[in-house]
C-alpha positions in Angstrom: 0.0 0.0 0.0 1.4 3.4 -1.0 1.9 5.9 1.8 0.9 9.5 1.1 2.9 12.3 2.8 1.2 15.6 3.3 3.2 18.6 2.2 4.9 20.8 4.9 2.6 23.7 4.4 -0.5 21.6 4.9 0.9 20.1 8.1 1.9 23.6 9.4 -1.5 25.1 8.7 -3.2 22.2 10.3 -1.1 22.6 13.4 -1.7 26.3 13.6 -5.4 25.7 13.0 -5.6 23.1 15.9 -3.8 25.4 18.2 -6.1 28.3 17.3 -9.2 26.2 17.8 -8.5 25.8 21.5 -9.4 29.5 22.0 -13.1 29.1 21.1 -13.2 25.8 22.8 -12.1 27.4 26.2 -14.7 30.2 25.7 -17.3 27.6 25.2 -16.1 25.7 28.3 -16.8 28.7 30.4 -20.4 29.0 29.1 -21.4 25.3 29.2 -21.7 24.9 33.0 -24.5 27.4 33.2 -26.1 25.8 30.0 -25.9 22.4 31.7 -27.7 23.7 34.8 -30.5 25.0 32.6 -30.5 21.5 30.8 -30.8 19.7 34.1 -33.6 21.9 35.3 -35.5 21.4 32.0 -35.1 17.6 32.2 -36.0 17.2 35.9 -39.4 15.7 36.2 -41.6 16.5 39.2 -42.5 13.7 41.6 -45.6 11.9 40.5 -45.4 12.9 36.8 -44.5 10.5 34.1 -40.8 9.8 34.6 -40.8 11.2 38.1 -40.4 9.5 41.4 -43.2 7.1 42.3 -44.5 7.5 45.8 -46.7 5.0 47.7 -49.9 6.2 46.0 -48.9 4.6 42.7 -50.0 1.0 42.0 -47.2 -1.5 42.0 -48.0 -3.6 38.9 -47.6 -7.3 38.9 -48.4 -8.4 35.3 -49.5 -7.1 32.0 -53.1 -7.2 33.0 -52.3 -4.6 35.7 -50.6 -2.4 33.2 -53.6 -2.4 31.0 -56.0 -1.6 33.8 -54.1 1.4 35.3 -53.5 4.8 33.7 -50.2 5.2 35.7 -48.2 2.9 37.8 -44.8 1.8 38.9 -42.8 -1.4 38.8 -40.6 -2.9 41.7 -37.6 -4.7 40.3 -34.9 -6.6 42.2 -31.6 -4.8 42.2 -30.7 -3.8 38.6 -32.5 -6.7 37.1 -34.6 -4.2 35.0 -31.7 -3.5 32.8 -30.1 -6.9 32.6 -32.7 -8.7 30.3 -32.0 -6.9 26.9 -32.0 -3.3 25.6 -32.1 -1.4 22.4 -32.4 2.0 20.6 -35.9 3.0 19.3 -36.8 6.4 17.9 -33.6 7.8 19.5 -34.4 6.5 23.0 -32.9 3.6 24.9 -35.3 1.0 26.1 -35.0 -1.9 28.4 -36.8 -5.3 28.5 -38.3 -4.9 32.0 -39.4 -8.1 33.8 -42.7 -7.8 35.7 -43.1 -9.8 38.9 -45.2 -12.2 36.8 -42.2 -12.9 34.6 -43.7 -11.1 31.6 -41.2 -8.8 29.8 -42.2 -5.4 28.4 -40.1 -2.7 26.6 -39.7 0.5 28.7 -38.0 3.8 28.6 -36.7 4.6 32.1 -35.6 7.9 33.7 -32.8 6.6 35.9 -32.7 9.9 37.8 -36.1 8.9 39.4 -35.3 5.3 40.4 -35.6 4.7 44.2 -33.4 2.0 45.7 -34.2 0.2 49.0 -30.7 -1.5 49.3 -27.3 -0.3 50.4 -26.0 -0.9 46.8 -27.6 -1.0 43.4 -27.2 -4.8 43.4 -29.3 -5.6 46.5 -32.7 -4.6 47.6 -35.5 -3.3 45.3 -35.5 -0.7 42.6 -38.7 1.2 42.5 -39.0 2.5 39.0 -40.4 5.8 38.0 -44.0 6.6 37.3 -45.0 5.0 34.0 -47.8 4.8 31.4 -48.5 2.7 28.4 -47.8 3.9 24.9 -49.3 1.9 22.1 -47.0 1.2 19.1 -46.2 -1.7 16.9 -42.6 -2.3 17.9 -42.0 -5.0 15.4 -41.9 -2.4 12.7 -38.3 -1.5 14.0 -36.7 -4.9 13.2 -33.2 -3.8 14.4 -34.6 -2.6 17.7 -36.5 -5.9 18.2 -33.4 -7.9 17.4 -31.5 -5.9 20.0 -34.0 -6.0 22.9 -34.9 -9.6 22.2 -31.3 -10.8 22.1 -31.8 -12.9 25.2 -35.6 -13.5 25.5 -38.6 -12.5 23.5 -40.9 -9.6 24.8 -44.3 -10.7 26.1 -46.0 -7.9 24.2 -44.8 -5.9 21.2 -47.8 -3.8 20.5 -47.0 -1.2 23.3 -44.1 0.0 25.5 -43.9 1.6 29.0 -43.0 5.3 29.1 -41.1 5.9 32.4 -39.1 8.7 30.9 -41.5 11.5 30.1 -39.5 14.8 29.6 -36.7 13.6 32.0 -33.5 11.8 31.7 -30.2 13.7 31.9 -26.7 12.9 30.7 -23.6 13.6 32.8 -22.1 17.1 32.5 -19.0 15.5 30.8 -21.1 13.9 28.1 -23.2 17.0 27.8 -20.1 19.2 27.1 -18.3 16.8 24.9 -20.2 17.1 21.6 -20.4 21.0 21.5 -16.7 21.3 22.3 -15.8 18.8 19.5 -18.0 20.5 17.0 -16.5 23.9 17.9 -13.1 22.6 17.4 -13.7 20.9 14.1 -15.5 24.1 12.7 -12.6 26.3 14.0 -10.0 24.1 12.3 -12.1 24.1 8.9 -12.3 27.9 9.1 -8.8 28.6 10.2 -6.9 26.2 7.8 -7.7 28.1 4.5 -7.0 31.4 6.1 -3.6 30.5 7.3 -2.8 28.9 4.0 -4.0 31.9 2.1 -1.9 34.2 4.2 1.2 32.1 3.8 0.7 31.8 0.0 0.3 35.6 -0.3 3.6 36.1 1.7 5.3 33.6 -0.8 6.0 31.0 2.0 3.5 28.4 0.7 2.5 27.4 -2.9 -1.1 28.3 -3.8 -3.6 25.6 -4.1 -5.1 27.4 -7.0 -2.8 29.9 -8.7 -4.4 33.4 -9.0 -5.3 34.6 -12.4 -2.7 37.0 -13.9 -4.1 40.4 -14.8 -3.9 41.1 -18.5 -1.8 44.0 -19.6 -3.4 46.7 -21.7 -0.8 46.0 -24.3 -2.0 42.2 -24.7 
């Protein structure tokens, strides 16, 4: 395989562009903490709402029949068993194959910020899942998702899923800040690179990518 070496002028302009890109990234880093606070506030669900903390007033469902007979409810799961039976992405959301006390398995979106744990660690005791409701949808239309979530065992019902997310669900501050910083750096490099190369070419340090047209003399 033939190796291709970049010209010195390209390497130098890339290096300068990367160095310059740290300036807008640092500026964005100063703004992101406040943006993250607003993001967390917007995605924090009040207790009792869909995706919020489920208090004692919410019915603890035992089986699919209970799901169908209650508008809102919660599920009590052993330890972290609710996330160990299969999972997959559907419509941009991560869903788990949650096992009901009856042994039936239903797909569910879960706001992990609202899970209550009764044990000393996440592995013992019970996990009281957030307030949920049924959303009717034919999940089999998304074959990739079905193959993911039914990797271990089939779902008991695929004509609906449980929404225990609502408007909630937050990512960590590190993950929240990673994408905008990366995008700012990429855009900065893309913008700065041709500027540096154009300046170097006009100074006669670099060769032109595209030679400028020579002005015609009035005698031509």
